DOROZA-555958 format. One line per field, with one value per residue: x, y, z of N, C-alpha, C in turn. Coordinates in steps of 0.2 Angstrom, whole numbers, padded with zeros to 4 digits. Atoms other than C-alpha are relative to their C-alpha. Layout:
REM DOROZA-555958
npx X  ...
npy Y  ...
npz Z  ...
capx X  ...
capy Y  ...
capz Z  ...
cpx X  ...
cpy Y  ...
cpz Z  ...
//
This chain:
REM DOROZA-555958
npx -0006  0002  -0003  -0006  0002  -0003  -0005  0002  0000  0006  0000  0002  0006  0003  0004  0007  0001  0002  0007  -0001  -0001  0006  0004  0002  -0005  -0007  -0001  -0001  -0007  -0004  0000  -0004  -0007  -0001  -0007  -0005  0001  -0005  -0006  0002  0000  -0007  -0003  0002  -0003  -0007  0000  0002  -0005  -0006  0000  0002  -0004  0003  0007  0001  0008  0003  0006  -0002  -0003  0005  0004  -0004  -0001  0006  0000  -0004  0003  0005  -0002  -0004  0005  0004  -0004  0000  0006  0001  -0003  0004  0006  -0002  -0003  0004  0000  -0006  0000  0005  -0003  -0006  0001  0007  0002  0001  0007  0005  0002  0004  0007  0001  0001  0002  -0005  0003  -0002  -0007  -0002  0003  -0004  -0006  0001  0001  -0006  -0004  0003  -0002  -0008  -0001  0003  -0004  -0006  0002  0001  -0006  -0003  0004  -0001  -0004  -0007  -0006  -0001  -0004  0003  0003  0006  0003  -0005  0003  0005  -0002  -0004  0005  0003  -0004  -0001  0006  0000  -0005  0002  0006  -0004  -0004  0005  0004  -0003  -0007  -0004  -0001  -0005  -0007  -0001  0003  -0004  -0001  0006  0001  -0005  0003  0005  -0004  -0004  0005  0002  -0005  0001  0006  -0002  -0004  0004  0002  -0005  -0002  -0004  -0006  0002  -0005  -0002  0004  0007  0005  -0003  -0004  -0007  -0003  0000  0007  0001  -0005  0002  0006  -0002  -0003  0005  0004  -0004  0000  0007  0000  -0004  0004  0005  -0003  -0002  0006  0004  0000  0001  0004  -0004  -0007  -0002  -0006  -0005  -0002  0005  0000  -0006  0002  0004  -0004  -0004  0004  0001  -0006  0000  0005  -0003  -0005  0003  0002  -0006  -0003  0004  -0003  -0005  0004  0005  -0003  0003  0001  -0006  -0004  -0005  0004  -0003  0002  0007  0000  -0003  0005  0006  -0002  -0001  0007  0002  -0004  0002  0006  -0001  -0003  0005  0004  -0004  -0002  0006  0001  -0006  0003  0005  -0004  -0003  0005  0006  0006  0005  0000  -0006  0001  0006  -0003  -0004  0004  0003  -0005  -0002  0005  0000  -0006  0002  0002  -0006  -0003  0004  -0002  -0007  -0001  0003  -0004  -0005  0002  0005  -0002  0002  0007  0004  -0002  0003  0008  0001  -0001  0005  0006  -0001  0004  0007  0000  -0002  0006  0006  -0001  0002  0007  0001  -0006  -0003  0000
npy -0004  -0006  0001  -0004  -0007  -0002  -0005  -0007  -0003  0001  -0004  0003  -0002  -0005  -0005  0000  -0003  -0007  0000  0002  0007  0004  -0001  0007  0002  0002  0007  0004  -0001  0003  0007  0001  -0002  -0003  -0002  0005  0002  -0003  0005  0005  -0003  -0001  0007  0001  -0005  0001  0006  -0001  -0004  0005  0004  -0004  -0006  -0007  0002  0000  0001  -0002  0004  0006  -0001  -0002  0006  0004  -0003  0001  0007  0001  -0003  0004  0006  -0001  -0002  0006  0003  -0003  0001  0007  0001  -0002  0004  0006  -0002  -0004  0002  -0002  -0007  -0002  0000  -0004  -0006  -0001  -0006  0001  -0001  0006  0001  -0006  0000  -0005  0004  0007  0005  0003  -0005  0000  0006  -0002  -0004  0004  0005  -0004  -0002  0006  0002  -0005  0000  0006  -0001  -0005  0003  0003  -0005  -0003  0005  0000  -0006  0001  0001  0001  0007  0004  0000  0006  -0004  0002  -0001  -0004  0003  0005  -0003  -0003  0006  0003  -0005  -0001  0006  -0001  -0005  0003  0005  -0003  -0003  0005  0004  0001  -0005  0002  0005  -0002  -0002  -0006  -0005  0002  -0001  -0007  -0002  0003  -0004  -0006  0003  0000  -0007  -0002  0003  -0002  -0006  0002  0004  -0005  -0002  0005  0005  0003  0007  0004  0002  -0002  0003  -0004  -0006  -0005  0001  0001  -0007  -0001  0005  -0002  -0005  0002  0004  -0005  -0003  0006  0002  -0006  -0001  0006  -0002  -0005  0004  0003  -0005  -0003  0005  -0001  -0007  -0001  0001  -0001  0005  0004  -0003  0004  0000  -0007  0000  0004  -0004  -0005  0004  0001  -0006  -0001  0004  -0003  -0006  0003  0003  -0006  -0003  0005  0000  -0005  0004  0004  -0004  -0006  -0006  -0006  -0004  0002  0003  0005  0001  -0005  0001  0006  -0003  -0004  0005  0003  -0006  -0002  0006  0000  -0006  0001  0005  -0002  -0004  0005  0004  -0004  0000  0007  0001  -0003  0005  0006  -0001  -0002  0002  -0002  -0001  -0006  -0001  0005  -0003  -0005  0003  0003  -0005  -0003  0005  0001  -0006  0000  0004  -0004  -0002  0006  0000  -0006  0001  0005  -0003  -0005  0003  0004  -0003  -0007  -0004  -0003  0005  0002  -0005  0001  0005  -0003  -0004  0003  -0001  -0006  0002  0005  -0003  -0005  0004  0003  -0005  0001  0007  0004  0005  0007
npz 0001  0005  0007  0001  0003  0006  0000  0000  -0006  -0004  -0006  -0006  -0002  0004  -0004  0002  0006  0000  0003  0007  0001  0000  0006  0004  0004  -0003  -0002  0006  0002  -0004  0001  0006  -0001  0006  0002  0002  0007  0005  0001  0005  0006  0001  0002  0007  0005  0001  0004  0007  0003  0000  0006  0006  0000  0001  0000  0007  0001  -0006  -0001  -0003  -0006  -0004  -0002  -0005  -0006  -0003  -0002  -0006  -0005  -0002  -0003  -0007  -0005  -0002  -0005  -0006  -0003  -0002  -0007  -0006  -0001  -0003  -0007  -0003  -0007  -0003  0000  -0005  -0006  0000  0003  0001  0004  0007  0002  -0001  -0007  -0003  0002  0005  0006  -0002  0002  0007  0004  0002  0004  0006  0003  0002  0005  0006  0002  0002  0006  0005  0001  0005  0007  0003  0002  0007  0005  0003  0005  0006  0003  0006  -0002  0005  0003  -0004  -0007  -0003  -0001  -0006  -0005  -0005  -0003  -0004  -0005  -0005  -0003  -0005  -0006  -0004  -0004  -0005  -0005  -0004  -0004  -0006  -0006  -0003  -0005  0001  -0003  -0007  0001  0001  0007  0001  0004  0007  0004  0001  0005  0006  0003  0003  0006  0005  0002  0004  0007  0003  0004  0005  0005  0005  0005  0005  -0003  0003  0000  0000  -0007  -0005  -0001  0003  0004  -0005  0001  -0006  -0004  -0003  -0005  -0006  -0003  -0003  -0006  -0005  -0003  -0003  -0006  -0004  -0003  -0005  -0006  -0004  -0003  -0005  -0005  -0003  -0004  -0008  -0001  -0006  -0006  0001  0006  -0001  0004  0005  0005  0003  0004  0006  0005  0003  0005  0006  0003  0003  0005  0005  0003  0004  0006  0004  0003  0005  0006  0005  0004  0005  0004  0003  -0004  0004  0001  0005  -0003  -0004  -0007  -0004  -0002  -0005  -0006  -0003  -0003  -0007  -0005  -0002  -0004  -0007  -0004  -0003  -0005  -0006  -0004  -0002  -0005  -0006  -0004  -0003  -0005  -0007  -0003  -0002  -0006  -0005  0004  -0003  0005  0004  0004  0005  0004  0004  0005  0005  0003  0005  0005  0005  0004  0004  0006  0006  0002  0004  0007  0003  0002  0005  0006  0003  0004  0006  0004  0000  -0006  -0001  -0003  -0007  -0005  0000  -0005  -0006  -0002  -0004  -0007  -0002  -0002  -0005  -0007  -0002  -0002  -0007  -0006  -0002  0000  -0002  0006  -0002
capx -0123  -0124  -0121  -0105  -0107  -0105  -0090  -0097  -0097  -0109  -0112  -0112  -0126  -0138  -0145  -0164  -0171  -0174  -0191  -0183  -0177  -0195  -0201  -0208  -0193  -0178  -0182  -0182  -0166  -0158  -0164  -0156  -0140  -0140  -0122  -0114  -0122  -0109  -0095  -0104  -0106  -0087  -0083  -0094  -0088  -0070  -0073  -0081  -0067  -0053  -0059  -0066  -0054  -0067  -0086  -0090  -0109  -0117  -0133  -0124  -0114  -0129  -0139  -0125  -0123  -0142  -0141  -0127  -0136  -0151  -0142  -0131  -0146  -0156  -0142  -0142  -0160  -0160  -0147  -0159  -0173  -0163  -0155  -0171  -0171  -0153  -0155  -0170  -0158  -0142  -0148  -0166  -0165  -0165  -0180  -0187  -0185  -0191  -0207  -0204  -0204  -0213  -0203  -0215  -0212  -0194  -0193  -0204  -0193  -0177  -0185  -0191  -0174  -0165  -0177  -0174  -0155  -0155  -0167  -0156  -0141  -0150  -0157  -0140  -0136  -0150  -0144  -0135  -0117  -0100  -0097  -0089  -0098  -0103  -0122  -0127  -0112  -0120  -0135  -0126  -0114  -0129  -0138  -0124  -0121  -0139  -0138  -0122  -0129  -0145  -0133  -0122  -0137  -0146  -0133  -0116  -0111  -0112  -0099  -0080  -0082  -0092  -0078  -0074  -0092  -0093  -0077  -0085  -0099  -0087  -0077  -0093  -0098  -0082  -0085  -0102  -0095  -0082  -0095  -0100  -0084  -0077  -0071  -0054  -0060  -0043  -0040  -0048  -0065  -0080  -0068  -0061  -0042  -0029  -0027  -0046  -0047  -0032  -0040  -0057  -0049  -0039  -0055  -0063  -0048  -0047  -0066  -0064  -0050  -0061  -0075  -0064  -0058  -0075  -0081  -0076  -0083  -0096  -0084  -0066  -0057  -0044  -0027  -0022  -0039  -0036  -0018  -0024  -0037  -0024  -0014  -0029  -0031  -0013  -0014  -0029  -0020  -0005  -0016  -0023  -0005  0000  -0015  -0005  0008  -0006  -0016  -0011  -0012  -0017  0000  0012  0026  0019  0033  0028  0010  0014  0025  0011  -0002  0009  0013  -0006  -0010  0004  -0001  -0019  -0014  -0003  -0017  -0028  -0015  -0010  -0028  -0030  -0013  -0021  -0035  -0023  -0014  -0030  -0044  -0058  -0075  -0073  -0055  -0060  -0076  -0065  -0053  -0067  -0076  -0060  -0056  -0073  -0072  -0055  -0063  -0069  -0051  -0044  -0057  -0052  -0034  -0036  -0048  -0035  -0021  -0031  -0043  -0035  -0037  -0054  -0062  -0052  -0058  -0076  -0075  -0067  -0081  -0093  -0086  -0095  -0113  -0108  -0101  -0116  -0129  -0120  -0124  -0142  -0142  -0131  -0120  -0124
capy -0641  -0624  -0624  -0616  -0597  -0592  -0582  -0565  -0553  -0557  -0544  -0551  -0540  -0528  -0512  -0510  -0507  -0489  -0484  -0485  -0503  -0508  -0502  -0515  -0516  -0517  -0534  -0541  -0533  -0539  -0557  -0556  -0548  -0536  -0529  -0546  -0549  -0537  -0550  -0563  -0550  -0546  -0565  -0566  -0550  -0555  -0573  -0566  -0553  -0567  -0577  -0563  -0548  -0535  -0534  -0540  -0544  -0534  -0544  -0560  -0553  -0545  -0561  -0570  -0557  -0558  -0577  -0576  -0563  -0573  -0589  -0581  -0572  -0588  -0596  -0583  -0584  -0603  -0602  -0592  -0604  -0620  -0611  -0603  -0613  -0609  -0591  -0590  -0594  -0585  -0571  -0567  -0550  -0559  -0556  -0574  -0577  -0559  -0563  -0549  -0562  -0579  -0595  -0600  -0583  -0584  -0602  -0596  -0582  -0593  -0606  -0593  -0585  -0602  -0606  -0589  -0590  -0607  -0602  -0586  -0597  -0607  -0592  -0585  -0601  -0597  -0579  -0576  -0582  -0584  -0599  -0613  -0609  -0624  -0620  -0628  -0622  -0608  -0617  -0632  -0622  -0613  -0629  -0637  -0621  -0620  -0638  -0635  -0620  -0630  -0645  -0633  -0624  -0640  -0649  -0650  -0634  -0643  -0656  -0655  -0653  -0637  -0625  -0635  -0635  -0616  -0614  -0625  -0613  -0598  -0609  -0612  -0594  -0589  -0602  -0596  -0579  -0588  -0598  -0582  -0581  -0591  -0608  -0616  -0632  -0639  -0640  -0640  -0646  -0639  -0627  -0619  -0618  -0621  -0602  -0601  -0616  -0609  -0593  -0600  -0613  -0599  -0590  -0607  -0611  -0593  -0593  -0611  -0604  -0589  -0601  -0611  -0596  -0590  -0607  -0601  -0583  -0586  -0594  -0593  -0601  -0614  -0607  -0622  -0621  -0602  -0605  -0619  -0607  -0594  -0608  -0611  -0593  -0591  -0606  -0599  -0583  -0592  -0602  -0585  -0578  -0594  -0591  -0576  -0589  -0597  -0582  -0568  -0551  -0534  -0527  -0527  -0532  -0549  -0550  -0533  -0538  -0554  -0544  -0531  -0545  -0553  -0536  -0532  -0550  -0548  -0531  -0537  -0553  -0544  -0533  -0549  -0559  -0545  -0544  -0563  -0564  -0553  -0565  -0580  -0572  -0566  -0577  -0568  -0567  -0549  -0550  -0566  -0557  -0542  -0553  -0562  -0546  -0539  -0556  -0556  -0538  -0541  -0553  -0539  -0532  -0549  -0549  -0531  -0535  -0550  -0540  -0526  -0537  -0547  -0534  -0517  -0503  -0497  -0514  -0517  -0500  -0504  -0520  -0511  -0499  -0512  -0509  -0493  -0499  -0514  -0502  -0489  -0502  -0510  -0494  -0499  -0518  -0529  -0541  -0557
capz -0202  -0211  -0230  -0236  -0240  -0258  -0263  -0260  -0246  -0232  -0218  -0200  -0196  -0205  -0198  -0197  -0214  -0219  -0227  -0244  -0241  -0238  -0255  -0267  -0278  -0267  -0259  -0277  -0282  -0266  -0269  -0286  -0279  -0294  -0292  -0294  -0311  -0319  -0315  -0325  -0339  -0338  -0340  -0356  -0364  -0361  -0368  -0384  -0386  -0383  -0398  -0409  -0405  -0408  -0407  -0425  -0421  -0407  -0408  -0404  -0390  -0383  -0383  -0374  -0361  -0358  -0357  -0344  -0334  -0333  -0329  -0315  -0307  -0308  -0298  -0285  -0282  -0282  -0268  -0257  -0261  -0257  -0241  -0235  -0218  -0215  -0219  -0207  -0193  -0199  -0210  -0206  -0215  -0231  -0242  -0241  -0222  -0218  -0227  -0240  -0254  -0253  -0256  -0271  -0279  -0278  -0285  -0299  -0303  -0303  -0314  -0327  -0327  -0329  -0344  -0352  -0350  -0359  -0373  -0376  -0378  -0392  -0400  -0402  -0412  -0425  -0428  -0444  -0441  -0450  -0461  -0451  -0435  -0424  -0425  -0408  -0398  -0388  -0384  -0378  -0367  -0359  -0356  -0347  -0337  -0332  -0326  -0317  -0308  -0302  -0296  -0286  -0277  -0275  -0265  -0272  -0264  -0247  -0253  -0254  -0272  -0270  -0275  -0290  -0296  -0293  -0303  -0316  -0318  -0321  -0333  -0343  -0342  -0350  -0364  -0366  -0372  -0382  -0391  -0400  -0410  -0424  -0418  -0423  -0430  -0431  -0412  -0396  -0389  -0398  -0408  -0392  -0395  -0382  -0377  -0375  -0364  -0353  -0350  -0346  -0334  -0326  -0322  -0316  -0304  -0298  -0293  -0285  -0274  -0269  -0265  -0255  -0246  -0242  -0233  -0216  -0217  -0203  -0190  -0188  -0204  -0204  -0210  -0220  -0230  -0233  -0239  -0251  -0258  -0261  -0271  -0282  -0285  -0290  -0301  -0310  -0314  -0320  -0332  -0338  -0341  -0351  -0363  -0370  -0377  -0387  -0394  -0405  -0395  -0400  -0399  -0414  -0403  -0396  -0382  -0376  -0375  -0365  -0353  -0351  -0347  -0334  -0326  -0325  -0318  -0305  -0299  -0297  -0288  -0277  -0271  -0269  -0260  -0248  -0242  -0241  -0231  -0218  -0216  -0215  -0201  -0192  -0199  -0191  -0201  -0205  -0212  -0222  -0229  -0234  -0243  -0252  -0257  -0265  -0274  -0282  -0288  -0294  -0307  -0317  -0317  -0323  -0337  -0341  -0342  -0353  -0365  -0366  -0372  -0384  -0391  -0386  -0372  -0377  -0374  -0358  -0351  -0357  -0346  -0332  -0332  -0326  -0309  -0309  -0309  -0298  -0284  -0286  -0285  -0270  -0260  -0260  -0264  -0254  -0265  -0255
cpx -0001  0003  0005  -0003  0003  0006  -0001  -0001  -0006  0001  -0002  -0007  -0003  -0004  -0008  -0001  -0003  -0007  0001  0001  -0007  -0004  -0001  0006  0006  0000  0002  0007  0005  0000  0004  0008  0003  0007  0004  -0001  0006  0007  -0001  0000  0007  0003  -0002  0003  0008  0001  -0001  0006  0007  0000  -0001  0005  -0003  -0008  -0002  -0008  -0003  -0006  0002  0003  -0005  -0005  0004  0001  -0007  -0001  0004  -0003  -0006  0002  0003  -0005  -0005  0004  0000  -0006  -0001  0004  -0004  -0006  0002  0002  -0005  0000  0006  0000  -0005  0003  0006  0000  -0007  -0002  -0001  -0007  -0005  -0001  -0003  -0007  -0001  -0002  -0002  0005  -0003  0002  0007  0002  -0003  0005  0007  -0001  -0001  0007  0005  -0002  0002  0007  0002  -0002  0004  0006  -0002  -0003  0006  0003  -0004  0001  0005  0008  0005  0000  0005  -0002  -0003  -0007  -0004  0004  -0002  -0005  0002  0004  -0005  -0004  0004  0002  -0006  -0001  0005  -0002  -0006  0004  0004  -0005  -0004  0003  0007  0004  0002  0006  0007  0001  -0003  0004  0002  -0006  -0001  0005  -0002  -0005  0003  0003  -0005  -0003  0004  -0001  -0006  0001  0005  -0004  -0003  0005  0001  0004  0006  -0001  0005  0002  -0005  -0007  -0005  0003  0003  0007  0003  0000  -0007  -0002  0004  -0003  -0007  0001  0003  -0006  -0004  0004  0000  -0007  0000  0004  -0004  -0006  0002  0002  -0006  -0004  0000  -0002  -0004  0004  0007  0003  0006  0006  0002  -0005  0001  0007  -0001  -0004  0004  0004  -0004  -0001  0006  0000  -0004  0003  0006  -0002  -0002  0006  0003  -0004  0003  0005  -0004  -0005  0003  -0003  -0001  0006  0005  0006  -0003  0004  -0002  -0007  0000  0003  -0005  -0005  0003  0001  -0007  -0002  0004  -0002  -0007  0000  0003  -0005  -0005  0003  0002  -0006  -0002  0005  -0002  -0005  0003  0003  -0005  -0006  -0007  -0005  0001  0006  -0001  -0005  0003  0004  -0004  -0004  0005  0002  -0006  0000  0006  -0001  -0001  0007  0004  -0003  0003  0007  0001  -0003  0005  0006  -0002  -0004  0002  -0003  -0007  -0004  0002  -0003  -0007  -0002  0001  -0005  -0006  0001  -0004  -0007  0000  0001  -0006  -0006  0001  -0001  -0007  -0002  0006  0002  0000  -0007
cpy 0005  -0002  0005  0007  0000  0005  0007  0002  -0001  0004  -0005  0002  0006  0005  -0001  0003  0007  -0001  -0002  -0008  -0004  0002  -0007  -0003  -0003  -0007  -0005  0001  -0003  -0008  -0002  0002  0004  0002  -0005  -0002  0003  -0004  -0005  0003  0001  -0006  -0001  0005  -0002  -0007  0002  0004  -0004  -0003  0005  0007  0006  -0002  0000  -0001  0001  -0004  -0007  0001  0002  -0006  -0004  0003  -0001  -0007  -0001  0004  -0003  -0006  0001  0002  -0006  -0004  0003  -0001  -0007  -0001  0002  -0005  -0007  0001  0004  -0001  0002  0008  0003  0000  0005  0007  0002  0006  -0002  0000  -0006  -0001  0006  0000  0006  -0003  -0007  -0005  -0002  0006  0000  -0006  0001  0004  -0003  -0005  0004  0003  -0005  -0001  0005  0000  -0005  0001  0006  -0003  -0004  0005  0003  -0005  0001  0007  -0001  0000  -0001  -0007  -0004  0000  -0007  0002  -0001  0002  0004  -0003  -0006  0002  0003  -0005  -0003  0005  0000  -0007  0000  0004  -0004  -0006  0003  0002  -0006  -0005  -0001  0005  -0002  -0006  0003  0002  0006  0005  -0002  0001  0008  0003  -0002  0005  0006  -0002  0000  0007  0003  -0003  0002  0007  -0002  -0003  0005  0002  -0006  -0005  -0002  -0007  -0005  -0003  0002  -0004  0005  0006  0004  -0002  0000  0007  0001  -0004  0002  0006  -0001  -0005  0004  0003  -0005  -0001  0006  0000  -0006  0002  0005  -0003  -0004  0004  0003  -0005  0001  0007  0001  -0001  0001  -0006  -0003  0003  -0004  0000  0007  0000  -0005  0004  0005  -0004  -0001  0006  0002  -0004  0002  0006  -0002  -0003  0006  0003  -0005  0000  0005  -0003  -0003  0004  0006  0006  0006  0004  -0003  -0004  -0005  -0001  0006  -0001  -0005  0003  0005  -0004  -0003  0005  0001  -0006  0000  0005  -0002  -0006  0002  0003  -0006  -0004  0003  0000  -0007  -0002  0003  -0004  -0006  0001  0002  -0002  0001  0001  0006  0001  -0005  0003  0005  -0003  -0003  0005  0003  -0005  0000  0006  0000  -0004  0004  0003  -0005  0000  0006  -0001  -0004  0003  0006  -0003  -0003  0004  0008  0004  0002  -0006  -0002  0005  -0001  -0006  0002  0004  -0003  0000  0006  -0001  -0005  0004  0005  -0004  -0003  0005  -0001  -0008  -0004  -0006  -0007  -0002
cpz -0005  -0007  -0001  -0003  -0007  0000  -0001  0007  0004  0007  0006  0002  -0005  0004  -0002  -0007  0000  -0004  -0008  -0001  0000  -0006  -0003  -0004  0003  0003  -0006  -0003  0005  0000  -0006  0000  -0007  -0001  -0002  -0007  -0005  0000  -0005  -0007  -0003  -0003  -0008  -0005  -0001  -0004  -0007  -0003  -0001  -0007  -0006  -0001  -0001  0000  -0008  -0001  0007  0002  0004  0007  0005  0003  0005  0006  0004  0003  0007  0006  0003  0004  0007  0005  0002  0006  0007  0003  0002  0007  0006  0001  0003  0008  0004  0008  0003  0001  0006  0007  0000  -0003  -0001  -0003  -0007  -0003  0001  0008  0003  -0002  -0006  -0007  0002  -0004  -0007  -0005  -0002  -0004  -0007  -0004  -0002  -0006  -0007  -0002  -0003  -0008  -0005  -0002  -0005  -0007  -0003  -0003  -0007  -0005  -0003  -0006  -0007  -0003  -0005  0003  -0006  -0002  0004  0007  0002  0002  0007  0006  0006  0004  0005  0006  0005  0003  0006  0006  0004  0005  0006  0006  0005  0005  0005  0005  0003  0005  0000  0003  0007  0000  0000  -0007  -0002  -0004  -0007  -0005  -0001  -0005  -0007  -0003  -0003  -0006  -0006  -0002  -0005  -0007  -0003  -0005  -0006  -0006  -0005  -0006  -0004  0003  -0005  -0001  0000  0007  0005  0000  -0002  -0004  0005  0000  0007  0005  0003  0006  0006  0004  0004  0006  0005  0004  0005  0007  0005  0005  0005  0006  0004  0004  0006  0006  0004  0005  0007  0002  0007  0006  -0002  -0005  0002  -0004  -0006  -0006  -0004  -0005  -0007  -0005  -0003  -0006  -0006  -0004  -0004  -0006  -0006  -0004  -0004  -0006  -0005  -0004  -0006  -0006  -0005  -0005  -0006  -0004  -0002  0004  -0004  -0002  -0006  0002  0005  0007  0004  0003  0005  0006  0003  0004  0006  0005  0003  0005  0007  0004  0003  0005  0006  0005  0004  0006  0006  0004  0003  0005  0007  0003  0002  0007  0006  -0003  0004  -0006  -0004  -0005  -0006  -0005  -0004  -0006  -0006  -0005  -0006  -0006  -0005  -0005  -0004  -0007  -0006  -0003  -0004  -0007  -0004  -0003  -0006  -0007  -0003  -0004  -0006  -0005  0000  0006  0000  0003  0007  0004  0000  0006  0007  0003  0003  0007  0003  0002  0006  0007  0001  0002  0007  0006  0002  0000  0002  -0005  0002  0001
//
């Protein structure tokens, strides 16, 4: 039985590769799904801003972003390494089954990226930090995230717990960004307060729902599964909205800030649910894939909306701008 597809757009067919596609670098960029890494960067940046409310230490944030990018990319490459036999039958155009990149080279790249990502987490902990910081928090989160990524790609994605594990990866990725800020030692696990945990869990449940929705991309999907996935996504966004009740916002009028946040989340989810509803009524692979692609890209908007209300419009727009390189790179490098 085929392994479930990750929550990213997978084309049914791909045209014959052009001369540019046969260049030396494109197979590697496609193996790493470079456009998708910007969603991971958005998660980390939002997490950092949620607890810090400004970029107080660019070196710490940069190190956490690099760690997240390496860990995310390692997971993408490991996915193709573990699924190379399935891809040989269903997606022969992929870099490994097409022979453009050897299995051993891909596995080595994934392993190196995983190690670098975890090391960058620990390096963040030895950078000069504010008094009161938990000194090993970033490295600990990066290590758990790396192990969860390997566990997911190594077999957990094939189980019924796969969507929750994928959601857990995103949850930990947001916490990785939050680990660079001052913890609240009085409450929460590892210094992460209630609001921080709510927004991180919100992203996790949202992605768990997207992953669940994507499981029927290749064949015709079951409507009850799609509806259940939409419920997970909505629950995740509701959790994100609740975080505004437990975190001071950028606006002097806190009630206005909360109302703005809920309005932004509602508008974003309306667009996502409308596309998902089309797939529920007509669960063909093309419509399911379109819904999944929009849901994934909307993650950057959710992160941007959160950064806007907790840190200000400039930071929100900066995160939203990550869509630009993601879409531009997507013209040459497929995102699945």
